C-alpha positions in Angstrom: -132.5 -84.9 -184.6 -132.7 -82.5 -187.6 -134.5 -79.4 -186.5 -136.8 -78.0 -189.1 -139.6 -76.2 -187.5 -139.9 -74.1 -184.3 -141.2 -77.0 -182.2 -138.1 -79.1 -183.1 -135.8 -76.2 -182.4 -137.4 -75.9 -178.9 -137.0 -79.6 -178.3 -133.3 -79.3 -179.4 -132.9 -76.3 -177.0 -134.2 -78.5 -174.1 -131.7 -81.2 -175.0 -128.9 -78.6 -175.3 -129.8 -77.3 -171.9 -129.1 -80.7 -170.3 -125.5 -80.5 -171.5 -125.0 -76.7 -171.3 -127.3 -75.3 -168.6 -125.1 -72.2 -168.2 -126.1 -71.0 -171.7 -129.9 -71.5 -171.3 -130.8 -70.9 -175.0 -134.4 -71.1 -176.3 -135.2 -72.5 -179.7 -134.9 -69.2 -181.5 -131.5 -68.3 -179.9 -130.1 -71.7 -180.6 -131.3 -71.6 -184.2 -129.6 -68.1 -184.6 -126.4 -69.4 -183.1 -126.4 -72.5 -185.3 -126.9 -70.5 -188.5 -124.2 -68.0 -187.5 -121.8 -70.9 -187.2 -123.0 -72.6 -190.4 -122.4 -69.5 -192.4 -118.9 -68.8 -191.0 -115.9 -68.8 -193.3 -112.5 -70.2 -192.5 -110.3 -68.3 -190.0 -108.1 -65.6 -191.4 -105.0 -67.2 -193.0 -106.4 -70.7 -192.7 -107.2 -72.8 -195.8 -109.9 -74.9 -194.1 -112.9 -74.6 -191.8 -112.8 -75.5 -188.2 -114.3 -79.0 -187.5 -117.4 -77.7 -185.8 -118.1 -75.2 -188.6 -117.8 -78.1 -191.2 -120.2 -80.1 -189.2 -122.7 -77.2 -189.0 -122.4 -76.7 -192.7 -123.2 -80.3 -193.4 -126.2 -80.2 -191.1 -127.4 -77.0 -192.8 -127.1 -78.8 -196.2 -129.2 -81.6 -194.9 -131.9 -79.2 -193.7 -132.0 -77.5 -197.1 -132.1 -80.9 -198.9 -134.8 -82.3 -196.6 -137.0 -79.2 -196.8 -136.7 -78.7 -200.5 -134.7 -75.5 -199.8 -137.2 -74.1 -197.3 -137.3 -74.2 -193.6 -141.0 -73.4 -193.4 -142.9 -75.2 -196.2 -142.4 -78.2 -198.4 -140.8 -80.4 -195.7 -139.7 -83.6 -197.5 -138.9 -85.6 -194.5 -139.4 -85.4 -190.7 -136.4 -85.3 -188.4 -137.2 -88.8 -187.3 -136.5 -90.0 -190.8 -133.3 -88.1 -190.8 -132.2 -89.6 -187.5 -132.9 -93.1 -188.8 -131.0 -92.4 -192.1 -128.1 -90.8 -190.3 -127.8 -93.7 -187.9 -127.9 -96.2 -190.8 -125.2 -94.3 -192.6 -127.3 -93.4 -195.7 
């Protein structure tokens, strides 16, 4: 799932809760946490990003590409299309 709008972030938060009930994040909090990770730099003294940060950055790039650079308007593809493309390895 590629969350683009508020409804999709809420759906992702419900899925997140099934794996991490202790955190209990709503869609807005999960989105905020995601973007904090996606905009992180490498750790001090390290030459590369941590794996989960690289993954978040890749997802952020897909969100930007699939929304024509916007997370509110101009949605190029729905998250269902992204899921299918990602599963197919496109």
